[in-house]
N, CA, C and O atoms as a printed pandas DataFrame, in Angstrom:
     atom_number atom_name residue_name chain_id  residue_number  x_coord  y_coord  z_coord
0              1         N          UNK        A               1  108.351   85.984  101.249
1              2        CA          UNK        A               1  108.319   87.154  102.456
2              3         C          UNK        A               1  109.454   87.208  102.549
3              4         O          UNK        A               1  110.327   86.402  102.226
4              5         N          UNK        A               2  109.521   88.684  103.240
5              6        CA          UNK        A               2  110.232   89.739  103.295
6              7         C          UNK        A               2  111.365   88.959  104.712
7              8         O          UNK        A               2  110.945   88.346  105.694
8              9         N          UNK        A               3  112.608   89.210  104.416
9             10        CA          UNK        A               3  113.125   88.949  106.392
10            11         C          UNK        A               3  112.809   89.226  107.179
11            12         O          UNK        A               3  112.678   88.414  108.095
12            13         N          UNK        A               4  112.439   90.728  107.356
13            14        CA          UNK        A               4  111.809   91.440  108.645
14            15         C          UNK        A               4  110.157   90.987  108.911
15            16         O          UNK        A               4  109.533   91.178  109.955
16            17         N          UNK        A               5  109.684   90.388  107.764
17            18        CA          UNK        A               5  108.650   89.768  108.199
18            19         C          UNK        A               5  108.808   88.443  108.977
19            20         O          UNK        A               5  108.249   88.201  110.047
20            21         N          UNK        A               6  109.790   87.462  108.187
21            22        CA          UNK        A               6  110.304   86.213  108.615
22            23         C          UNK        A               6  110.318   86.566  110.362
23            24         O          UNK        A               6  109.370   86.519  111.146
24            25         N          UNK        A               7  111.290   86.811  110.537
25            26        CA          UNK        A               7  112.364   87.176  112.020
26            27         C          UNK        A               7  111.137   87.782  112.547
27            28         O          UNK        A               7  111.074   87.500  113.744
28            29         N          UNK        A               8  110.709   88.085  112.390
29            30        CA          UNK        A               8  109.558   88.919  113.304
30            31         C          UNK        A               8  108.916   87.903  113.550
31            32         O          UNK        A               8  109.152   87.447  114.669
32            33         N          UNK        A               9  107.703   86.986  112.552
33            34        CA          UNK        A               9  106.938   86.072  112.819
34            35         C          UNK        A               9  107.778   85.012  113.760
35            36         O          UNK        A               9  107.428   84.547  114.844
36            37         N          UNK        A              10  108.851   84.798  113.109
37            38        CA          UNK        A              10  109.273   83.960  114.627
38            39         C          UNK        A              10  109.861   84.537  115.920
39            40         O          UNK        A              10  110.517   83.705  116.547
40            41         N          UNK        A              11  109.821   85.228  116.236
41            42        CA          UNK        A              11  110.178   86.321  117.531
42            43         C          UNK        A              11  111.613   85.862  117.804
43            44         O          UNK        A              11  111.993   85.366  118.864
44            45         N          UNK        A              12  112.696   86.186  116.242
45            46        CA          UNK        A              12  113.927   86.802  116.035
46            47         C          UNK        A              12  114.314   87.916  116.682
47            48         O          UNK        A              12  113.259   88.461  117.007
48            49         N          UNK        A              13  115.469   88.752  117.162
49            50        CA          UNK        A              13  116.127   89.951  117.013
50            51         C          UNK        A              13  116.630   89.874  115.439
51            52         O          UNK        A              13  116.648   88.896  114.691
52            53         N          UNK        A              14  117.013   91.178  115.208
53            54        CA          UNK        A              14  118.139   91.036  114.314
54            55         C          UNK        A              14  119.442   90.646  114.310
55            56         O          UNK        A              14  120.189   90.518  113.341
56            57         N          UNK        A              15  119.699   90.434  115.671
57            58        CA          UNK        A              15  120.743   89.747  116.077
58            59         C          UNK        A              15  120.948   88.536  116.446
59            60         O          UNK        A              15  122.018   87.969  116.667
60            61         N          UNK        A              16  120.175   88.256  116.492
61            62        CA          UNK        A              16  120.041   85.927  116.676
62            63         C          UNK        A              16  120.066   86.124  115.210
63            64         O          UNK        A              16  121.267   85.962  114.996
64            65         N          UNK        A              17  119.477   86.390  113.955
65            66        CA          UNK        A              17  119.634   86.748  112.747
66            67         C          UNK        A              17  121.337   86.704  111.858
67            68         O          UNK        A              17  121.850   86.010  110.980
68            69         N          UNK        A              18  121.764   87.938  112.748
69            70        CA          UNK        A              18  123.008   88.267  112.434
70            71         C          UNK        A              18  124.007   86.947  112.900
71            72         O          UNK        A              18  124.952   86.665  112.162
72            73         N          UNK        A              19  123.757   86.123  114.190
73            74        CA          UNK        A              19  124.590   85.593  114.744
74            75         C          UNK        A              19  124.701   84.309  114.107
75            76         O          UNK        A              19  125.749   83.739  113.804
76            77         N          UNK        A              20  123.118   83.765  113.871
77            78        CA          UNK        A              20  123.049   83.220  112.945
78            79         C          UNK        A              20  123.991   82.939  111.444
79            80         O          UNK        A              20  124.476   81.897  111.002
80            81         N          UNK        A              21  123.997   83.843  111.101
81            82        CA          UNK        A              21  124.672   83.795  109.658
82            83         C          UNK        A              21  126.348   83.964  109.760
83            84         O          UNK        A              21  127.122   83.379  109.002
84            85         N          UNK        A              22  126.586   84.492  110.387
85            86        CA          UNK        A              22  128.353   85.490  111.381
86            87         C          UNK        A              22  128.427   86.872  110.022
87            88         O          UNK        A              22  129.217   87.011  109.088
88            89         N          UNK        A              23  127.216   87.721  110.468
89            90        CA          UNK        A              23  127.560   88.651  110.251
90            91         C          UNK        A              23  127.134   89.549  111.426
91            92         O          UNK        A              23  126.711   89.185  112.524
92            93         N          UNK        A              24  127.385   91.123  110.850
93            94        CA          UNK        A              24  126.968   92.466  111.942
94            95         C          UNK        A              24  126.000   92.145  112.097
95            96         O          UNK        A              24  125.638   91.178  111.425
96            97         N          UNK        A              25  125.150   92.681  112.938
97            98        CA          UNK        A              25  123.694   92.710  113.530
98            99         C          UNK        A              25  123.378   93.788  112.282
99           100         O          UNK        A              25  122.457   93.418  111.553
100          101         N          UNK        A              26  124.199   95.460  111.819
101          102        CA          UNK        A              26  123.818   96.359  111.316
102          103         C          UNK        A              26  123.678   96.067  109.542
103          104         O          UNK        A              26  123.039   96.825  108.812
104          105         N          UNK        A              27  124.484   94.691  108.992
105          106        CA          UNK        A              27  123.901   94.310  107.794
106          107         C          UNK        A              27  122.678   94.085  107.821
107          108         O          UNK        A              27  122.108   94.782  106.981
108          109         N          UNK        A              28  121.699   93.157  108.638
109          110        CA          UNK        A              28  120.862   92.740  108.657
110          111         C          UNK        A              28  119.548   93.822  109.128
111          112         O          UNK        A              28  118.327   93.668  109.166
112          113         N          UNK        A              29  120.338   94.817  109.412
113          114        CA          UNK        A              29  119.176   96.307  109.949
114          115         C          UNK        A              29  119.348   96.780  108.427
115          116         O          UNK        A              29  118.336   97.257  107.914
116          117         N          UNK        A              30  120.128   96.730  107.898
117          118        CA          UNK        A              30  120.742   97.527  106.242
118          119         C          UNK        A              30  119.615   96.650  105.019
119          120         O          UNK        A              30  119.029   97.204  104.089
120          121         N          UNK        A              31  119.547   94.888  105.442
121          122        CA          UNK        A              31  118.948   94.323  104.786
122          123         C          UNK        A              31  117.476   94.417  104.690
123          124         O          UNK        A              31  116.911   94.225  103.614
124          125         N          UNK        A              32  116.976   94.642  105.534
125          126        CA          UNK        A              32  115.291   94.986  106.396
126          127         C          UNK        A              32  115.195   96.453  105.641
127          128         O          UNK        A              32  114.078   96.831  105.288
128          129         N          UNK        A              33  116.153   97.144  105.432
129          130        CA          UNK        A              33  115.111   98.684  105.588
130          131         C          UNK        A              33  116.403   98.980  104.302
131          132         O          UNK        A              33  117.258   99.838  104.523
132          133         N          UNK        A              34  116.416   98.092  102.846
133          134        CA          UNK        A              34  116.643   98.472  101.770
134          135         C          UNK        A              34  118.238   99.337  101.498
135          136         O          UNK        A              34  118.793  100.131  100.738
136          137         N          UNK        A              35  118.417   98.643  102.539
137          138        CA          UNK        A              35  119.797   99.422  102.184
138          139         C          UNK        A              35  120.700   98.964  101.535
139          140         O          UNK        A              35  121.565   99.604  100.937
140          141         N          UNK        A              36  120.549   97.576  101.610
141          142        CA          UNK        A              36  121.566   97.001  100.683
142          143         C          UNK        A              36  120.993   95.815  100.551
143          144         O          UNK        A              36  120.003   95.432  101.175
144          145         N          UNK        A              37  121.594   95.220   99.751
145          146        CA          UNK        A              37  121.143   93.424   99.206
146          147         C          UNK        A              37  122.505   92.339   99.962
147          148         O          UNK        A              37  123.677   92.715   99.943
148          149         N          UNK        A              38  122.234   91.492  100.354
149          150        CA          UNK        A              38  122.836   90.514  101.039
150          151         C          UNK        A              38  123.807   90.282   99.713
151          152         O          UNK        A              38  123.559   90.668   98.570
152          153         N          UNK        A              39  124.690   89.732  100.052
153          154        CA          UNK        A              39  125.180   88.493   98.317
154          155         C          UNK        A              39  124.596   87.506   98.474
155          156         O          UNK        A              39  123.753   87.199   99.316
156          157         N          UNK        A              40  125.112   86.863   97.502
157          158        CA          UNK        A              40  124.485   85.676   96.704
158          159         C          UNK        A              40  124.891   83.873   97.800
159          160         O          UNK        A              40  124.382   82.787   97.523
160          161         N          UNK        A              41  125.695   84.078   98.733
161          162        CA          UNK        A              41  125.884   83.175   99.282
162          163         C          UNK        A              41  125.242   83.454  100.652
163          164         O          UNK        A              41  125.430   82.583  101.502
164          165         N          UNK        A              42  124.592   84.415  100.966
165          166        CA          UNK        A              42  124.668   85.040  102.357
166          167         C          UNK        A              42  122.716   84.650  102.092
167          168         O          UNK        A              42  122.111   83.980  102.929
168          169         N          UNK        A              43  122.226   85.043  101.207
169          170        CA          UNK        A              43  121.068   84.868  100.540
170          171         C          UNK        A              43  120.755   83.403  100.466
171          172         O          UNK        A              43  119.701   82.894  100.846
172          173         N          UNK        A              44  121.558   82.913  100.051
173          174        CA          UNK        A              44  121.280   80.835  100.149
174          175         C          UNK        A              44  120.990   80.541  101.957
175          176         O          UNK        A              44  120.173   79.825  102.535
176          177         N          UNK        A              45  121.989   81.386  102.420
177          178        CA          UNK        A              45  121.744   81.314  104.116
178          179         C          UNK        A              45  120.667   81.212  104.704
179          180         O          UNK        A              45  120.139   80.414  105.478
180          181         N          UNK        A              46  120.239   82.828  103.862
181          182        CA          UNK        A              46  119.101   83.484  104.827
182          183         C          UNK        A              46  117.569   81.831  104.632
183          184         O          UNK        A              46  116.744   81.299  105.375
184          185         N          UNK        A              47  118.116   81.659  102.892
185          186        CA          UNK        A              47  116.722   80.803  102.608
186          187         C          UNK        A              47  116.961   79.573  103.208
187          188         O          UNK        A              47  115.801   79.175  103.303
188          189         N          UNK        A              48  117.672   78.663  103.696
189          190        CA          UNK        A              48  118.322   77.612  104.643
190          191         C          UNK        A              48  117.019   77.854  105.971
191          192         O          UNK        A              48  115.904   77.428  106.274
192          193         N          UNK        A              49  118.227   78.990  106.525
193          194        CA          UNK        A              49  117.892   79.513  107.874
194          195         C          UNK        A              49  115.834   79.838  108.183
195          196         O          UNK        A              49  115.064   79.765  109.140
196          197         N          UNK        A              50  115.782   80.051  107.303
197          198        CA          UNK        A              50  113.905   80.406  107.355
198          199         C          UNK        A              50  113.696   79.304  106.304
199          200         O          UNK        A              50  113.129   79.658  105.270
200          201         N          UNK        A              51  114.027   78.171  106.405
201          202        CA          UNK        A              51  113.555   76.843  106.050
202          203         C          UNK        A              51  112.718   77.100  104.583
203          204         O          UNK        A              51  111.873   76.307  104.169
204          205         N          UNK        A              52  113.069   78.226  103.946
205          206        CA          UNK        A              52  112.771   78.291  102.502
206          207         C          UNK        A              52  111.314   79.622  101.947
207          208         O          UNK        A              52  110.710   79.916  100.916
208          209         N          UNK        A              53  111.354   80.089  103.516
209          210        CA          UNK        A              53  110.260   81.246  103.171
210          211         C          UNK        A              53  110.934   82.632  102.774
211          212         O          UNK        A              53  110.386   83.530  102.135
212          213         N          UNK        A              54  112.211   82.629  103.267
213          214        CA          UNK        A              54  112.619   84.044  102.575
214          215         C          UNK        A              54  113.267   83.509  101.110
215          216         O          UNK        A              54  114.214   82.781  101.406
216          217         N          UNK        A              55  113.135   83.582   99.792
217          218        CA          UNK        A              55  113.439   83.205   98.903
218          219         C          UNK        A              55  114.707   84.181   98.386
219          220         O          UNK        A              55  114.625   85.401   98.243
220          221         N          UNK        A              56  115.473   83.651   98.227
221          222        CA          UNK        A              56  116.433   84.905   97.112
222          223         C          UNK        A              56  115.947   86.216   96.240
223          224         O          UNK        A              56  116.526   87.276   95.999
224          225         N          UNK        A              57  114.772   85.764   95.899
225          226        CA          UNK        A              57  114.180   86.124   94.654
226          227         C          UNK        A              57  113.358   87.402   95.503
227          228         O          UNK        A              57  113.112   88.476   94.954
228          229         N          UNK        A              58  113.035   87.133   96.734
229          230        CA          UNK        A              58  112.278   87.998   97.609
230          231         C          UNK        A              58  113.180   89.612   97.375
231          232         O          UNK        A              58  112.535   90.422   96.709
232          233         N          UNK        A              59  114.270   89.989   97.760
233          234        CA          UNK        A              59  115.181   90.695   97.703
234          235         C          UNK        A              59  115.194   91.398   95.916
235          236         O          UNK        A              59  116.148   92.165   95.798
236          237         N          UNK        A              60  114.430   91.284   94.719
237          238        CA          UNK        A              60  114.256   91.635   94.100
238          239         C          UNK        A              60  112.834   92.353   93.670
239          240         O          UNK        A              60  111.752   91.767   93.618
240          241         N          UNK        A              61  113.065   93.754   93.372
241          242        CA          UNK        A              61  112.335   94.426   92.889
242          243         C          UNK        A              61  111.505   94.259   91.415
243          244         O          UNK        A              61  111.664   95.310   90.794
244          245         N          UNK        A              62  110.908   93.572   90.859
245          246        CA          UNK        A              62  110.736   93.023   89.503
246          247         C          UNK        A              62  110.422   94.287   88.714
247          248         O          UNK        A              62  110.808   94.322   87.546
248          249         N          UNK        A              63  109.997   94.960   89.040
249          250        CA          UNK        A              63  110.386   96.165   87.960
250          251         C          UNK        A              63  111.366   96.465   87.782
251          252         O          UNK        A              63  111.858   96.502   86.654
252          253         N          UNK        A              64  112.177   96.887   89.211
253          254        CA          UNK        A              64  113.830   97.826   89.300
254          255         C          UNK        A              64  114.664   96.669   88.598
255          256         O          UNK        A              64  115.594   97.091   87.910
256          257         N          UNK        A              65  114.494   95.183   88.647
257          258        CA          UNK        A              65  115.566   94.143   87.829
258          259         C          UNK        A              65  115.071   94.187   86.359
259          260         O          UNK        A              65  115.954   94.137   85.503
260          261         N          UNK        A              66  113.900   94.265   85.985
261          262        CA          UNK        A              66  113.422   94.643   84.605
262          263         C          UNK        A              66  114.848   95.326   83.853
263          264         O          UNK        A              66  115.708   94.882   83.092
264          265         N          UNK        A              67  114.551   96.821   84.599
265          266        CA          UNK        A              67  114.800   97.903   84.282
266          267         C          UNK        A              67  116.725   97.190   84.303
267          268         O          UNK        A              67  117.292   96.993   83.228
268          269         N          UNK        A              68  117.218   96.997   85.229
269          270        CA          UNK        A              68  118.346   96.606   85.179
270          271         C          UNK        A              68  118.617   96.000   84.139
271          272         O          UNK        A              68  119.350   96.406   83.238
272          273         N          UNK        A              69  117.866   94.675   84.208
273          274        CA          UNK        A              69  118.296   93.915   82.741
274          275         C          UNK        A              69  118.337   94.611   81.585
275          276         O          UNK        A              69  119.163   94.304   80.725
276          277         N          UNK        A              70  117.514   95.573   81.414
277          278        CA          UNK        A              70  117.514   95.707   80.068
278          279         C          UNK        A              70  119.066   96.948   79.843
279          280         O          UNK        A              70  119.942   97.060   78.986
280          281         N          UNK        A              71  118.699   97.741   81.242
281          282        CA          UNK        A              71  120.294   98.471   80.882
282          283         C          UNK        A              71  121.463   97.695   80.960
283          284         O          UNK        A              71  122.230   98.197   80.139
284          285         N          UNK        A              72  122.022   96.725   81.513
285          286        CA          UNK        A              72  122.568   95.149   81.064
286          287         C          UNK        A              72  122.651   95.296   79.523
287          288         O          UNK        A              72  123.472   95.883   78.818
288          289         N          UNK        A              73  121.668   94.660   79.255
289          290        CA          UNK        A              73  121.559   93.887   77.685
290          291         C          UNK        A              73  122.431   95.340   76.674
291          292         O          UNK        A              73  123.224   95.169   75.748
292          293         N          UNK        A              74  121.957   96.682   77.233
293          294        CA          UNK        A              74  122.104   97.589   76.495
294          295         C          UNK        A              74  123.882   97.891   76.768
295          296         O          UNK        A              74  124.417   97.901   75.659
296          297         N          UNK        A              75  124.139   97.951   77.045
297          298        CA          UNK        A              75  125.682   97.898   77.382
298          299         C          UNK        A              75  126.499   96.637   77.207
299          300         O          UNK        A              75  127.694   96.664   77.503
300          301         N          UNK        A              76  125.935   95.534   76.747
301          302        CA          UNK        A              76  126.339   94.415   76.060
302          303         C          UNK        A              76  126.652   94.274   74.906
303          304         O          UNK        A              76  127.586   93.658   74.392
304          305         N          UNK        A              77  125.531   95.092   74.330
305          306        CA          UNK        A              77  125.585   95.109   72.510
306          307         C          UNK        A              77  125.755   96.734   72.348
307          308         O          UNK        A              77  125.262   97.173   71.309
308          309         N          UNK        A              78  126.244   97.487   73.028
309          310        CA          UNK        A              78  127.021   98.245   72.580
310          311         C          UNK        A              78  128.713   98.130   72.429
311          312         O          UNK        A              78  129.475   98.588   71.577
312          313         N          UNK        A              79  128.952   97.308   73.646
313          314        CA          UNK        A              79  130.109   96.712   73.286
314          315         C          UNK        A              79  130.832   95.827   72.563
315          316         O          UNK        A              79  132.056   95.706   72.497
316          317         N          UNK        A              80  129.701   95.028   71.856
317          318        CA          UNK        A              80  130.048   93.894   71.242
318          319         C          UNK        A              80  129.847   94.500   69.720
319          320         O          UNK        A              80  130.560   93.942   68.886
320          321         N          UNK        A              81  129.306   95.165   69.405
321          322        CA          UNK        A              81  129.030   96.437   68.182
322          323         C          UNK        A              81  130.768   97.116   67.531
323          324         O          UNK        A              81  130.804   98.003   66.679
């Protein structure tokens, strides 16, 4: 489940989520609108806040993730060569 879906299902505002996480409301807006992903620690806090309904993996687009992993592996291989 995505953050926005969870938040709306719970009847929470972006401001309430932001206050609970200790971040700016604009950060929540960007996370929900694909402008930016939260850092790993914040993803864990979101997971806990949502009772496990918003998982850290929910932030990743799997096909995009595979492309990024392949690019990273190629860079590491070229450095090792």
